C-alpha positions as YAML, in Angstrom:
chain: A
units: angstrom
residues:
- id: 1
  name: MET
  ca: [-1.33, -14.45, -9.03]
- id: 2
  name: LYS
  ca: [0.89, -14.93, -6.01]
- id: 3
  name: ILE
  ca: [0.18, -14.23, -2.35]
- id: 4
  name: SER
  ca: [2.55, -12.08, -0.30]
- id: 5
  name: CYS
  ca: [2.69, -10.98, 3.33]
- id: 6
  name: GLY
  ca: [1.54, -7.39, 3.72]
- id: 7
  name: SER
  ca: [3.46, -4.68, 5.52]
- id: 8
  name: THR
  ca: [0.96, -4.49, 8.38]
- id: 9
  name: TYR
  ca: [2.68, -7.59, 9.79]
- id: 10
  name: ILE
  ca: [5.75, -5.40, 10.36]
- id: 11
  name: THR
  ca: [3.86, -2.53, 11.98]
- id: 12
  name: ASN
  ca: [1.75, -4.91, 14.10]
- id: 13
  name: SER
  ca: [4.75, -6.85, 15.35]
- id: 14
  name: TYR
  ca: [7.53, -4.29, 15.78]
- id: 15
  name: SER
  ca: [6.09, -0.76, 15.93]
- id: 16
  name: LYS
  ca: [4.77, 0.81, 19.12]
- id: 17
  name: SER
  ca: [2.24, 3.62, 19.21]
- id: 18
  name: ARG
  ca: [0.87, 6.03, 21.77]
- id: 19
  name: GLY
  ca: [-2.03, 8.42, 21.25]
- id: 20
  name: GLY
  ca: [-2.36, 7.44, 17.59]
- id: 21
  name: ARG
  ca: [1.33, 8.13, 16.84]
- id: 22
  name: TYR
  ca: [4.28, 5.82, 16.32]
- id: 23
  name: VAL
  ca: [6.77, 6.11, 19.18]
- id: 24
  name: ALA
  ca: [8.98, 3.13, 18.25]
- id: 25
  name: LEU
  ca: [9.88, 1.89, 14.78]
- id: 26
  name: PRO
  ca: [11.19, -1.46, 13.49]
- id: 27
  name: THR
  ca: [14.94, -2.01, 13.54]
- id: 28
  name: THR
  ca: [16.98, -3.77, 10.87]
- id: 29
  name: GLU
  ca: [16.92, -6.87, 13.06]
- id: 30
  name: ASP
  ca: [13.13, -6.64, 13.20]
- id: 31
  name: LEU
  ca: [12.89, -6.43, 9.41]
- id: 32
  name: VAL
  ca: [15.09, -9.51, 9.02]
- id: 33
  name: ASP
  ca: [13.01, -11.29, 11.64]
- id: 34
  name: SER
  ca: [9.85, -10.43, 9.70]
- id: 35
  name: LEU
  ca: [11.31, -12.16, 6.64]
- id: 36
  name: ASN
  ca: [11.99, -15.26, 8.73]
- id: 37
  name: TRP
  ca: [8.43, -15.31, 10.00]
- id: 38
  name: ALA
  ca: [6.91, -14.75, 6.55]
- id: 39
  name: SER
  ca: [8.99, -17.57, 5.08]
- id: 40
  name: SER
  ca: [8.03, -19.96, 7.90]
- id: 41
  name: ALA
  ca: [4.37, -19.08, 7.27]
- id: 42
  name: GLY
  ca: [4.65, -20.09, 3.63]
- id: 43
  name: PHE
  ca: [4.95, -16.67, 1.99]
- id: 44
  name: GLY
  ca: [7.36, -16.26, -0.90]
- id: 45
  name: ALA
  ca: [7.34, -12.47, -0.80]
- id: 46
  name: MET
  ca: [6.85, -9.64, 1.68]
- id: 47
  name: GLU
  ca: [6.00, -5.99, 1.28]
- id: 48
  name: PHE
  ca: [8.29, -3.70, 3.26]
- id: 49
  name: ILE
  ca: [7.18, -0.45, 4.85]
- id: 50
  name: PHE
  ca: [9.25, 2.50, 6.02]
- id: 51
  name: SER
  ca: [6.56, 4.21, 8.05]
- id: 52
  name: ARG
  ca: [8.61, 7.21, 9.15]
- id: 53
  name: MET
  ca: [11.32, 9.33, 7.59]
- id: 54
  name: GLN
  ca: [13.69, 8.30, 10.40]
- id: 55
  name: MET
  ca: [13.87, 4.85, 8.84]
- id: 56
  name: LEU
  ca: [15.64, 6.30, 5.78]
- id: 57
  name: SER
  ca: [18.91, 6.33, 7.70]
- id: 58
  name: PHE
  ca: [19.76, 2.89, 6.33]
- id: 59
  name: GLU
  ca: [23.39, 1.96, 5.95]
- id: 60
  name: LYS
  ca: [24.97, -0.60, 3.62]
- id: 61
  name: LYS
  ca: [25.24, -3.13, 6.44]
- id: 62
  name: ASP
  ca: [21.47, -2.86, 7.01]
- id: 63
  name: VAL
  ca: [20.69, -3.50, 3.36]
- id: 64
  name: ASP
  ca: [23.20, -6.36, 3.23]
- id: 65
  name: ALA
  ca: [21.59, -8.02, 6.27]
- id: 66
  name: ILE
  ca: [18.14, -7.88, 4.67]
- id: 67
  name: LEU
  ca: [19.37, -9.08, 1.28]
- id: 68
  name: GLN
  ca: [21.22, -11.95, 2.95]
- id: 69
  name: GLY
  ca: [17.99, -12.92, 4.68]
- id: 70
  name: CYS
  ca: [16.11, -12.84, 1.37]
- id: 71
  name: LEU
  ca: [18.77, -15.02, -0.26]
- id: 72
  name: GLU
  ca: [18.84, -17.60, 2.52]
- id: 73
  name: LEU
  ca: [15.06, -17.81, 2.79]
- id: 74
  name: ASN
  ca: [14.35, -17.59, -0.96]
- id: 75
  name: ILE
  ca: [11.92, -14.73, -0.32]
- id: 76
  name: ARG
  ca: [11.74, -11.44, -2.21]
- id: 77
  name: ILE
  ca: [10.61, -7.88, -1.57]
- id: 78
  name: PRO
  ca: [8.56, -6.82, -4.63]
- id: 79
  name: GLN
  ca: [7.60, -3.34, -3.41]
- id: 80
  name: VAL
  ca: [8.46, -0.86, -0.67]
- id: 81
  name: PHE
  ca: [5.92, 1.48, 0.91]
- id: 82
  name: PHE
  ca: [6.81, 5.03, 2.05]
- id: 83
  name: PRO
  ca: [3.57, 6.58, 3.39]
- id: 84
  name: PHE
  ca: [5.30, 9.67, 4.85]
- id: 85
  name: ILE
  ca: [6.35, 11.26, 1.52]
- id: 86
  name: PHE
  ca: [2.93, 12.89, 1.10]
- id: 87
  name: HIS
  ca: [2.14, 12.99, 4.82]
- id: 88
  name: SER
  ca: [0.80, 16.50, 4.18]
- id: 89
  name: PHE
  ca: [0.34, 18.61, 1.09]
- id: 90
  name: PRO
  ca: [3.76, 19.98, 0.06]
- id: 91
  name: THR
  ca: [4.33, 23.70, -0.17]
- id: 92
  name: SER
  ca: [6.64, 25.36, -2.67]
- id: 93
  name: ASP
  ca: [9.12, 25.83, 0.17]
- id: 94
  name: SER
  ca: [9.01, 22.20, 1.32]
- id: 95
  name: TRP
  ca: [8.92, 20.49, -2.08]
- id: 96
  name: GLN
  ca: [12.71, 20.23, -2.51]
- id: 97
  name: TYR
  ca: [12.87, 18.58, 0.91]
- id: 98
  name: THR
  ca: [10.24, 16.07, -0.30]
- id: 99
  name: VAL
  ca: [12.21, 15.40, -3.48]
- id: 100
  name: ASP
  ca: [15.39, 14.80, -1.50]
- id: 101
  name: ASN
  ca: [13.61, 12.28, 0.72]
- id: 102
  name: PHE
  ca: [12.08, 10.58, -2.32]
- id: 103
  name: SER
  ca: [15.57, 10.19, -3.77]
- id: 104
  name: LYS
  ca: [16.53, 8.26, -0.64]
- id: 105
  name: CYS
  ca: [13.39, 6.13, -1.04]
- id: 106
  name: ILE
  ca: [14.43, 5.30, -4.58]
- id: 107
  name: GLU
  ca: [17.89, 4.25, -3.42]
- id: 108
  name: ILE
  ca: [16.50, 1.93, -0.74]
- id: 109
  name: THR
  ca: [13.90, 0.43, -3.10]
- id: 110
  name: LYS
  ca: [16.57, -0.38, -5.68]
- id: 111
  name: GLU
  ca: [19.00, -1.74, -3.11]
- id: 112
  name: LEU
  ca: [16.33, -4.12, -1.78]
- id: 113
  name: GLY
  ca: [15.69, -5.42, -5.30]
- id: 114
  name: ALA
  ca: [12.09, -4.17, -5.45]
- id: 115
  name: ASP
  ca: [10.34, -3.03, -8.64]
- id: 116
  name: ILE
  ca: [7.66, -0.74, -7.20]
- id: 117
  name: ILE
  ca: [7.85, 2.26, -4.91]
- id: 118
  name: GLU
  ca: [4.55, 2.87, -3.12]
- id: 119
  name: LEU
  ca: [3.09, 6.13, -1.78]
- id: 120
  name: THR
  ca: [-0.16, 7.51, -0.45]
- id: 121
  name: SER
  ca: [-1.57, 10.92, -1.41]
- id: 122
  name: PRO
  ca: [-1.83, 13.81, 1.06]
- id: 123
  name: THR
  ca: [-4.96, 14.85, 2.86]
- id: 124
  name: VAL
  ca: [-6.81, 17.78, 1.34]
- id: 125
  name: PRO
  ca: [-5.09, 21.05, 2.27]
- id: 126
  name: ASP
  ca: [-6.58, 22.82, 5.28]
- id: 127
  name: ALA
  ca: [-8.49, 19.76, 6.51]
- id: 128
  name: GLU
  ca: [-8.65, 19.04, 10.25]
- id: 129
  name: LEU
  ca: [-8.63, 15.32, 11.06]
- id: 130
  name: SER
  ca: [-9.30, 13.51, 14.33]
- id: 131
  name: TRP
  ca: [-8.65, 9.88, 15.19]
- id: 132
  name: GLU
  ca: [-9.83, 7.27, 17.66]
- id: 133
  name: GLY
  ca: [-6.52, 5.44, 17.44]
- id: 134
  name: MET
  ca: [-7.79, 2.18, 15.89]
- id: 135
  name: TYR
  ca: [-4.34, 2.02, 14.37]
- id: 136
  name: PRO
  ca: [-1.72, 4.79, 14.30]
- id: 137
  name: GLU
  ca: [-2.90, 7.85, 12.40]
- id: 138
  name: GLY
  ca: [-5.98, 6.30, 10.89]
- id: 139
  name: PRO
  ca: [-8.61, 5.92, 9.83]
- id: 140
  name: PRO
  ca: [-9.82, 9.41, 10.73]
- id: 141
  name: THR
  ca: [-13.22, 9.45, 12.36]
- id: 142
  name: ASN
  ca: [-13.92, 13.11, 11.67]
- id: 143
  name: VAL
  ca: [-12.86, 15.57, 8.97]
- id: 144
  name: ILE
  ca: [-13.43, 19.34, 9.07]
- id: 145
  name: PHE
  ca: [-12.61, 21.08, 5.80]
- id: 146
  name: HIS
  ca: [-11.65, 24.74, 5.45]
- id: 147
  name: ARG
  ca: [-11.61, 26.03, 1.87]
- id: 148
  name: ARG
  ca: [-8.71, 28.42, 1.32]
- id: 149
  name: ALA
  ca: [-7.69, 27.76, -2.31]
- id: 150
  name: GLU
  ca: [-9.21, 27.01, -5.70]
- id: 151
  name: TRP
  ca: [-9.54, 23.27, -6.34]
- id: 152
  name: GLU
  ca: [-8.09, 23.56, -9.84]
- id: 153
  name: ASN
  ca: [-4.89, 25.03, -8.39]
- id: 154
  name: VAL
  ca: [-4.58, 22.34, -5.72]
- id: 155
  name: TRP
  ca: [-5.22, 19.53, -8.20]
- id: 156
  name: GLY
  ca: [-2.89, 20.91, -10.86]
- id: 157
  name: LEU
  ca: [-0.07, 21.35, -8.35]
- id: 158
  name: PHE
  ca: [-0.44, 17.83, -6.98]
- id: 159
  name: CYS
  ca: [-0.46, 16.30, -10.46]
- id: 160
  name: SER
  ca: [2.73, 18.18, -11.31]
- id: 161
  name: TYR
  ca: [4.33, 16.88, -8.10]
- id: 162
  name: VAL
  ca: [3.40, 13.29, -8.94]
- id: 163
  name: GLY
  ca: [4.64, 13.72, -12.50]
- id: 164
  name: GLU
  ca: [8.04, 14.84, -11.23]
- id: 165
  name: LEU
  ca: [8.30, 11.83, -8.90]
- id: 166
  name: CYS
  ca: [7.27, 9.54, -11.78]
- id: 167
  name: ASP
  ca: [10.14, 10.89, -13.86]
- id: 168
  name: MET
  ca: [12.57, 10.27, -11.01]
- id: 169
  name: ALA
  ca: [11.31, 6.71, -10.54]
- id: 170
  name: LYS
  ca: [11.40, 6.00, -14.28]
- id: 171
  name: ALA
  ca: [15.00, 7.21, -14.53]
- id: 172
  name: ASN
  ca: [15.84, 4.53, -11.96]
- id: 173
  name: GLY
  ca: [13.87, 1.73, -13.62]
- id: 174
  name: LEU
  ca: [11.06, 1.76, -11.03]
- id: 175
  name: LYS
  ca: [7.29, 1.93, -11.12]
- id: 176
  name: LEU
  ca: [5.44, 4.37, -8.86]
- id: 177
  name: ALA
  ca: [2.14, 3.33, -7.28]
- id: 178
  name: ILE
  ca: [-0.32, 5.56, -5.41]
- id: 179
  name: GLU
  ca: [-2.86, 4.12, -2.94]
- id: 180
  name: PRO
  ca: [-6.37, 5.63, -3.02]
- id: 181
  name: ARG
  ca: [-7.58, 6.04, 0.58]
- id: 182
  name: PRO
  ca: [-10.67, 7.76, 2.02]
- id: 183
  name: THR
  ca: [-10.14, 11.35, 3.27]
- id: 184
  name: GLU
  ca: [-7.06, 11.80, 1.07]
- id: 185
  name: LEU
  ca: [-6.62, 13.66, -2.21]
- id: 186
  name: ILE
  ca: [-6.72, 10.40, -4.17]
- id: 187
  name: SER
  ca: [-9.66, 8.79, -2.38]
- id: 188
  name: ASN
  ca: [-11.33, 6.45, -4.87]
- id: 189
  name: THR
  ca: [-11.16, 4.81, -8.27]
- id: 190
  name: ASP
  ca: [-12.22, 7.81, -10.34]
- id: 191
  name: SER
  ca: [-9.78, 10.24, -8.70]
- id: 192
  name: MET
  ca: [-7.01, 7.71, -9.37]
- id: 193
  name: MET
  ca: [-8.10, 7.51, -13.00]
- id: 194
  name: LEU
  ca: [-8.02, 11.31, -13.26]
- id: 195
  name: LEU
  ca: [-4.49, 11.33, -11.86]
- id: 196
  name: LEU
  ca: [-3.37, 8.69, -14.36]
- id: 197
  name: SER
  ca: [-4.88, 10.69, -17.21]
- id: 198
  name: LYS
  ca: [-3.44, 14.01, -16.06]
- id: 199
  name: THR
  ca: [0.13, 12.78, -15.53]
- id: 200
  name: ASN
  ca: [0.12, 10.40, -18.52]
- id: 201
  name: SER
  ca: [3.11, 8.54, -17.10]
- id: 202
  name: ALA
  ca: [3.48, 4.92, -18.17]
- id: 203
  name: ASN
  ca: [5.23, 4.01, -14.91]
- id: 204
  name: LEU
  ca: [2.42, 5.39, -12.70]
- id: 205
  name: GLY
  ca: [-0.19, 3.00, -11.34]
- id: 206
  name: ALA
  ca: [-2.40, 2.21, -8.38]
- id: 207
  name: ILE
  ca: [-2.06, 0.30, -5.15]
- id: 208
  name: PHE
  ca: [-5.46, -1.36, -4.90]
- id: 209
  name: ASP
  ca: [-6.48, -1.85, -1.27]
- id: 210
  name: THR
  ca: [-9.83, -3.64, -1.27]
- id: 211
  name: GLY
  ca: [-10.80, -2.37, 2.19]
- id: 212
  name: HIS
  ca: [-10.44, 1.29, 1.22]
- id: 213
  name: HIS
  ca: [-12.55, 0.89, -1.93]
- id: 214
  name: PHE
  ca: [-15.20, -1.05, 0.02]
- id: 215
  name: ALA
  ca: [-15.39, 1.68, 2.69]
- id: 216
  name: MET
  ca: [-15.93, 4.21, -0.13]
- id: 217
  name: LYS
  ca: [-19.03, 2.19, -1.16]
- id: 218
  name: GLU
  ca: [-17.49, 1.25, -4.50]
- id: 219
  name: ILE
  ca: [-18.33, -1.88, -6.47]
- id: 220
  name: ILE
  ca: [-14.93, -3.49, -6.18]
- id: 221
  name: PRO
  ca: [-15.00, -5.64, -9.37]
- id: 222
  name: LEU
  ca: [-16.06, -2.51, -11.31]
- id: 223
  name: SER
  ca: [-13.16, -0.55, -9.82]
- id: 224
  name: ILE
  ca: [-10.77, -3.34, -10.83]
- id: 225
  name: TRP
  ca: [-12.21, -3.26, -14.36]
- id: 226
  name: LYS
  ca: [-11.80, 0.53, -14.57]
- id: 227
  name: LEU
  ca: [-8.17, 0.55, -13.42]
- id: 228
  name: GLY
  ca: [-7.21, -2.64, -15.28]
- id: 229
  name: HIS
  ca: [-3.52, -2.86, -16.07]
- id: 230
  name: SER
  ca: [-2.86, 0.32, -14.09]
- id: 231
  name: ILE
  ca: [-3.09, -1.77, -10.91]
- id: 232
  name: PHE
  ca: [0.54, -2.31, -9.94]
- id: 233
  name: SER
  ca: [0.03, -3.94, -6.54]
- id: 234
  name: VAL
  ca: [-2.86, -5.26, -4.47]
- id: 235
  name: GLN
  ca: [-3.50, -5.17, -0.73]
- id: 236
  name: LEU
  ca: [-6.28, -7.47, 0.48]
- id: 237
  name: SER
  ca: [-8.04, -6.13, 3.57]
- id: 238
  name: ASP
  ca: [-11.59, -6.46, 4.82]
- id: 239
  name: ASN
  ca: [-14.02, -4.32, 6.82]
- id: 240
  name: ASP
  ca: [-17.68, -3.82, 7.67]
- id: 241
  name: GLY
  ca: [-18.34, -1.46, 4.76]
- id: 242
  name: VAL
  ca: [-18.61, 1.53, 7.11]
- id: 243
  name: ILE
  ca: [-15.16, 2.19, 8.61]
- id: 244
  name: GLN
  ca: [-11.92, 1.48, 6.77]
- id: 245
  name: HIS
  ca: [-10.68, -1.12, 9.22]
- id: 246
  name: HIS
  ca: [-7.86, -3.34, 8.02]
- id: 247
  name: TRP
  ca: [-9.29, -6.70, 9.00]
- id: 248
  name: ALA
  ca: [-7.86, -9.79, 7.37]
- id: 249
  name: PRO
  ca: [-9.70, -11.11, 4.27]
- id: 250
  name: GLY
  ca: [-12.72, -13.13, 5.37]
- id: 251
  name: GLU
  ca: [-13.33, -11.19, 8.61]
- id: 252
  name: GLY
  ca: [-15.64, -8.56, 7.08]
- id: 253
  name: LYS
  ca: [-18.34, -8.24, 4.45]
- id: 254
  name: ILE
  ca: [-16.42, -8.16, 1.16]
- id: 255
  name: ASP
  ca: [-17.55, -10.73, -1.43]
- id: 256
  name: TRP
  ca: [-14.14, -12.28, -1.97]
- id: 257
  name: PRO
  ca: [-14.92, -14.74, -4.81]
- id: 258
  name: SER
  ca: [-16.17, -11.89, -7.02]
- id: 259
  name: VAL
  ca: [-13.19, -9.69, -6.14]
- id: 260
  name: LEU
  ca: [-10.56, -12.36, -6.81]
- id: 261
  name: ARG
  ca: [-12.33, -13.36, -10.02]
- id: 262
  name: ALA
  ca: [-12.15, -9.74, -11.20]
- id: 263
  name: PHE
  ca: [-8.37, -9.60, -10.63]
- id: 264
  name: TYR
  ca: [-8.02, -12.85, -12.57]
- id: 265
  name: GLN
  ca: [-10.21, -11.67, -15.46]
- id: 266
  name: GLU
  ca: [-8.30, -8.38, -15.77]
- id: 267
  name: GLY
  ca: [-5.05, -10.30, -16.10]
- id: 268
  name: TYR
  ca: [-3.47, -9.07, -12.89]
- id: 269
  name: ASP
  ca: [-0.33, -11.18, -12.40]
- id: 270
  name: GLY
  ca: [1.33, -9.43, -9.46]
- id: 271
  name: TYR
  ca: [1.20, -10.17, -5.75]
- id: 272
  name: LEU
  ca: [-1.91, -10.25, -3.59]
- id: 273
  name: GLY
  ca: [-0.73, -8.85, -0.26]
- id: 274
  name: ILE
  ca: [-2.49, -10.08, 2.87]
- id: 275
  name: GLU
  ca: [-3.15, -7.19, 5.27]
- id: 276
  name: SER
  ca: [-4.44, -7.33, 8.84]
- id: 277
  name: SER
  ca: [-4.28, -4.75, 11.58]
- id: 278
  name: GLY
  ca: [-7.82, -5.14, 12.77]
- id: 279
  name: ILE
  ca: [-9.50, -7.93, 14.74]
- id: 280
  name: GLY
  ca: [-6.77, -9.02, 17.11]
- id: 281
  name: GLY
  ca: [-4.01, -8.08, 14.67]
- id: 282
  name: ASN
  ca: [-2.41, -11.45, 15.39]
- id: 283
  name: ALA
  ca: [0.22, -13.12, 13.23]
- id: 284
  name: SER
  ca: [-2.09, -16.10, 12.86]
- id: 285
  name: ASP
  ca: [-4.58, -13.83, 11.02]
- id: 286
  name: PHE
  ca: [-2.13, -13.61, 8.11]
- id: 287
  name: ILE
  ca: [-1.82, -17.40, 7.87]
- id: 288
  name: LYS
  ca: [-5.57, -18.00, 8.06]
- id: 289
  name: ALA
  ca: [-6.21, -15.30, 5.48]
- id: 290
  name: LYS
  ca: [-3.57, -16.72, 3.12]
- id: 291
  name: GLU
  ca: [-5.29, -20.11, 3.25]
- id: 292
  name: PHE
  ca: [-8.70, -18.44, 2.82]
- id: 293
  name: VAL
  ca: [-7.59, -16.57, -0.31]
- id: 294
  name: GLN
  ca: [-5.67, -19.52, -1.74]
- id: 295
  name: ASN
  ca: [-8.70, -21.82, -1.39]
- id: 296
  name: ILE
  ca: [-10.85, -19.37, -3.34]
- id: 297
  name: LEU
  ca: [-8.22, -19.00, -6.05]
- id: 298
  name: ASN
  ca: [-7.80, -22.76, -6.34]
- id: 299
  name: SER
  ca: [-11.52, -23.46, -6.74]
- id: 300
  name: PHE
  ca: [-11.99, -20.51, -9.06]
- id: 301
  name: GLU
  ca: [-9.13, -21.39, -11.40]
- id: 302
  name: VAL
  ca: [-10.25, -25.03, -11.61]
- id: 303
  name: ARG
  ca: [-13.70, -23.91, -12.73]
- id: 304
  name: VAL
  ca: [-12.23, -21.53, -15.30]
- id: 305
  name: LEU
  ca: [-9.94, -24.19, -16.74]
- id: 306
  name: SER
  ca: [-12.73, -26.77, -16.85]
- id: 307
  name: THR
  ca: [-14.82, -24.53, -19.11]
- id: 308
  name: GLY
  ca: [-12.02, -24.32, -21.64]
...
């Protein structure tokens, strides 16, 4: 397992928000600068995020600048996160627009040399959400649900949408990963497993964010066991077990030795992304958390090897 710098470094450092909404987004220069910082902090990889559709207006010179930075710094971008694709539940009228945007996401992911395209799921249709602005657009502090459709219809439609995106990603040699998050359609381990079963797509997997599963009161090692090889990428965040804060690993109440042991035992060999947009949200949080996680991995792997 390798440790990477999570995308919250980019949003913390270069995005500006007002009233729980992004009002300024990272530039190409900011993204290149983020690679420089991650490399200087000892990371060999960094997750990129395109937090708004406006960031899809990349040109060849933008991609070339980022790739040149990766080459010079010997750092790679293993996955790219596009949380706006399922910002809301698509309608039949808006679906082609979503597909067109996803095509652009595929192009950018391939151009940046990444293997995984990452998405979230939409909120439940007809749900009213309110925020306190702990970080832009989440986590919601209140959800009011208005039932206007049969669940079977909503679920079947979403699974068909995901299946179509999986086919598009597969045709371009990419994996597609969905992140279970509280208050969204895919909110926990079991709903992710149902999605995997329903779509039956070999290139569909999960983004496993420890903080989200902990806030859902799940037993994290059990969730890791259930999803197994369907875990395509990992985001390590911490919280108090009540609200889905994105504190850096070690700042909350998660039992990290048991969690990291579970990833090891299940044979996860991808990146462990350090996330932090909580306590302070400082760049130093990423460095401290990397050392915290690495120390646990080092001691754990020595014990495993010593037992033969």
